[in-house]
N, C-alpha and C positions, 0 to 999 in steps of 0.2 A: 528537768526538759518535762513537757505534759505530751501528753500523746498530739496536742492542735500544734505542738511544734516541730514534730517531724515532717510536714512539709520543705519547712525551711531548713531544716538539716541536712536533708536530701538533696537541697537546692545549693546549698553550700557547698555538699560534698562532690556533687554531679562538677560543681565548677570544677572544682580542683582536679576531677578524673580530666576534662577538657583539656586543662592546663599541661597536664603531664609533667607534674615536678614535684608529689610528694605521694603518690600511690600508683602501683602497677596495675592495678586493677582501669579495665577498657569500657566494661559495659555500665552504663547507668544506672542506679539504684533507684528503687521505688522503695518508700517509706516500709514496707512490709520485709523487703531484703534489708534495708537498715535494720531492722529491729530484729530480725533473724540472726544477725552477723555481732549483736555487741549485746555486753550482758546489759541484765535491766538496774542493775544498782551502780550508783556513779556516775549518772548521765545528768549532766550540766549544762544550761545553754548563757550564753551573756545576752543580754538584752541593752541596745541602744534605742531608747526613742522607743520602747515596746514594739521593739523589731530585734529578733535573734540576728546576730551579727557574727557569733562564733558557738564551737559546743567542742565539749569534749567527752568520752564516753570509754570503756572498758571490751576489748574483747578478752576471751579465754585463751590462753596459750595450748593449753590441750586438755583434752576431755578427764584425761585420767586426775583421781581424785586427789594423787599426793601433791599434783601443781594447782590444786583448786586456789589458792595466793598467789599465783604466778600471771599475772597477765599484761597485756600488750595496751598501750595507752593511743588514742585516736584523737588528734587536737586538730580541728579546721576552722580557721576564720575567713570572713568574705574578703575579697580581695580590697573591697573599699576601705576596710577596716584594721587591715594588718599593722605593725607597728605602732597601735597606741591601747598598748596595756591591755590588749582583751585575751590574748594568749597567755601571759602573766597569770593573770587571773583567773583564766580558766582552770591552768597547771596546779596552782598554789591550791587552792578550794579543793581538786582532783586529790592533792597528797594527801593532805586532812582528810578527806571525808573516806577514801580508801584505807588509810589504815585502822579506823573507826569500823569498817567492815570487813578487817580482817585480811587484806591483802597484804602482804611481805615483800613482793619484788614487783616492780611498775616497769618494764620494760618498754622500751621505743626504738622502732627502724626507722629511719630516715634517711630519704636520699643525702648522700653524701655533700651536693652541691648547693643543699637546701641550708647554708650555712647557720641561717637567722635560728632557725631551729633548733639546728644544734645547739647553740648558745644559749636559746631560752633554758632547753633542759639543762645544760650545765651550769645557768646559772642558780636554778632550783634545787641543785645539788645530784644531777644526774651524773653515775659517771660511764666515761667511754667504756666498754666490756670489748669492742671489735670493730674489725670493719669486713665487708664484703665485695669482693672485686669482681665487677660486673657479673653481677648475680641475676639480671633480669634487662629485657629491654623494654624502653618504655613504652608509650603510645606512637610516640615519633618513628621507633624502630631503633634508638638509641641506648646502647648498653648502658645500664647505670650501676654507680657502687652504692651501699648502702652504710649508713654508722649505726652502730648499735649501742645505743646507752640504758642505765639500771640504776634504779631508785632501790635501794634496802630500807623494808622498814625499821625502825625500833623493837618492832611484836619481835623480832631473832635477837634472840640469849646466847 
């Protein structure tokens, strides 16, 4: 991901915010806000015909030093390119690259209704670690459950 990609990245994320099916955020993001909320390394985009159609990045789980290797995965694909292998390619790449950067725990919190994303994570080795019932309301005022998944790195002995 380059600085020039941030406009397309935030556009894809803002589409997801408006859809209300994958994030509790209700305020549209600017490139600056997106930059502030994601780690600098392990940011990747998927290009199709030189157009950003998906992205993946990491968010810190905690500011505490002891948790520096535990990160949350943020993965979004433009609606026109879903179910075409974009998410699989991005998440596969992130798994490999994040371990090289020393991250030992990848965590995802997914709306339980988003079964396609849950299946994608499980296909690539994430395990179910829990569910939260009616944890928050989406932008439409509907209570949502979330499914928590984790992938532990081989860095842990």
